[in-house]
C-alpha positions in Angstrom: 55.9 93.8 189.0 56.5 96.1 186.0 59.8 97.4 187.4 61.0 93.9 187.9 60.0 93.0 184.3 61.7 96.1 182.9 64.9 95.2 184.6 64.9 91.7 183.2 64.3 92.8 179.6 67.0 95.5 179.8 69.5 93.0 181.0 68.6 90.7 178.2 69.1 93.5 175.7 72.5 94.2 177.2 73.6 90.6 176.7 72.6 90.6 173.0 74.1 94.0 172.3 77.4 93.0 173.8 77.6 89.8 171.9 80.3 89.5 169.1 81.5 86.4 167.3 84.2 85.3 165.0 86.0 82.1 164.3 89.0 80.7 162.4 88.3 78.2 159.7 91.8 77.0 159.0 91.8 73.3 158.0 94.6 70.7 157.7 95.9 70.4 154.2 96.9 66.8 154.5 96.1 63.5 156.1 96.4 59.8 155.9 94.2 56.9 154.7 93.1 54.0 156.8 96.2 51.9 155.9 98.5 54.7 157.1 99.5 55.9 153.7 99.6 59.6 153.1 96.9 61.0 150.9 97.0 64.2 148.9 94.4 66.8 149.7 94.3 70.0 147.6 95.4 73.1 149.6 92.5 75.4 150.5 92.4 78.7 148.7 91.9 81.9 150.6 88.2 81.9 149.5 87.8 78.4 150.9 89.3 79.6 154.2 87.2 82.7 154.3 84.1 80.6 153.7 85.1 78.2 156.5 85.7 81.1 158.9 82.2 82.5 158.3 80.6 79.0 158.5 82.5 78.1 161.7 81.6 81.4 163.3 77.9 81.1 162.6 77.9 77.5 163.7 79.6 78.6 167.0 76.9 81.3 167.3 74.1 78.8 166.9 75.4 76.5 169.7 77.2 79.2 171.7 80.4 77.1 171.5 82.6 79.0 173.9 85.7 76.9 173.1 85.6 78.0 169.5 84.7 81.5 170.4 87.3 82.0 173.0 89.9 80.6 170.7 89.0 82.7 167.7 87.5 86.0 169.0 89.8 88.7 170.1 89.1 89.6 173.8 86.4 87.0 174.1 87.4 86.2 177.7 87.0 89.8 178.8 83.7 89.9 176.9 82.3 86.9 178.7 83.3 88.3 182.1 81.7 91.6 181.2 78.4 89.9 180.2 78.3 88.1 183.5 79.2 91.1 185.6 77.1 93.7 183.8 74.0 91.7 183.3 73.8 89.9 186.6 73.1 86.6 184.8 75.0 83.4 185.6 77.1 81.9 182.8 74.6 79.1 182.3 71.7 81.7 182.0 73.7 83.6 179.4 74.4 80.3 177.5 70.7 79.3 177.6 69.5 82.7 176.5 71.9 82.9 173.5 71.3 79.3 172.5 67.5 80.0 172.4 67.9 83.1 170.4 70.4 81.9 167.8 69.7 78.1 167.8 67.4 78.1 164.8 69.7 80.3 162.7 70.1 79.2 159.0 72.5 80.7 156.6 73.8 80.5 153.0 77.1 82.1 152.0 76.3 83.6 148.6 79.5 85.6 147.8 83.1 85.9 148.9 85.4 88.6 147.7 89.0 89.6 148.6 89.5 93.3 148.6 93.3 92.8 149.0 95.7 90.2 150.3 94.6 90.8 154.0 91.0 91.9 153.7 87.8 90.3 152.4 84.0 90.4 152.6 81.5 87.6 152.7 77.8 88.1 151.8 75.5 85.8 153.7 71.7 85.2 153.6 70.5 84.5 157.1 67.2 83.2 158.3 65.9 83.0 161.9 62.7 83.0 163.8 60.8 86.3 163.6 61.4 87.6 167.1 58.8 90.4 167.0 55.8 88.2 167.9 58.0 86.0 170.1 59.0 88.8 172.4 55.5 90.1 172.5 54.1 86.8 173.6 57.1 86.1 175.9 56.6 89.4 177.7 52.9 88.6 178.3 53.9 85.2 179.7 56.5 86.8 182.1 53.9 89.4 183.3 51.4 86.6 183.9 54.0 84.6 185.7 55.1 87.6 187.8 51.5 88.3 188.9 51.0 84.7 189.9 54.3 84.4 191.7 54.6 88.0 193.1 56.8 86.9 196.0 59.6 85.5 193.8 63.0 87.1 193.4 64.5 88.3 190.1 66.6 85.1 190.0 63.6 82.9 190.4 61.8 84.8 187.6 64.8 84.5 185.4 64.9 80.7 185.8 61.3 80.6 184.6 61.6 83.3 181.9 64.3 81.6 179.8 62.3 78.3 179.3 59.3 80.5 178.4 61.4 82.1 175.7 62.4 78.7 174.3 58.8 77.7 174.2 57.7 80.8 172.2 60.6 80.4 169.8 59.8 76.8 169.2 56.2 77.6 168.5 57.1 80.3 165.9 59.7 78.0 164.2 57.1 75.2 163.9 54.6 77.7 162.4 57.2 78.8 159.9 57.3 82.4 161.2 60.8 83.4 160.1 62.6 86.4 158.7 65.4 86.7 156.1 68.2 89.2 155.9 71.3 89.6 153.7 74.4 90.6 155.6 78.0 91.5 154.4 80.7 90.5 156.9 84.2 91.9 156.8 87.2 89.7 157.4 90.9 90.2 157.9 93.9 87.9 157.7 96.0 87.9 160.8 98.8 85.5 161.6 98.0 83.5 158.5 94.4 83.1 159.6 91.2 84.7 158.3 89.0 86.0 161.1 85.7 88.0 161.1 85.6 91.6 162.2 83.5 92.5 165.1 79.8 91.9 164.4 77.9 95.2 164.4 74.7 95.8 166.4 72.6 95.8 163.3 74.1 92.5 162.1 73.5 90.9 165.6 69.9 92.1 165.4 69.5 90.5 162.0 71.2 87.3 163.1 68.9 87.1 166.1 65.7 87.5 164.0 65.2 91.1 165.2 65.4 90.2 168.9 67.1 93.5 169.9 64.6 95.6 167.9 61.7 93.7 169.5 63.0 94.4 173.0 63.5 98.1 172.2 60.0 98.4 170.8 58.4 97.0 173.9 
């Protein structure tokens, strides 16, 4: 039972640690009114585009929007394949896990600075469920389930474990048990578009409300 539980939690940690996100926030600079006449829309500044990139990226993270991520993250296809192959999860299990972890993420972009014509930083205050108590309660629930269903396979336990995580996260969110972090993201301009650099492990941990740290401390 304990060996099976350890394998599950290690695989979950591998998924989160491998996760990176970025997105492009380029917007149309023109449009038309309902009567077909062209209307003038002010061109977006670089700071506007940087803000949109960060916002689009974090929104994609919250919903695990693979279309946005695959379009805007370098090497995203290879990363997705790696997650499936290395963790042993199905794609739907990975989707469910990440949506549960990042779904309650709130953020506020507090500062955007260009360091030169092709590089910038964005400072963001992020809030998510405090995953310390969540993981502790979740692990207890998995252990109890494993004892009661000791003949089930890893795949069967995984199907039960992910809804358990969602339940624990929802309880903590409803109780207002959250944690705040301030992060500074780097961006670069490539092909006329602003994209976020790879998210670091520490940043991923903060975005997840400390999920990675909670798993490591088990």
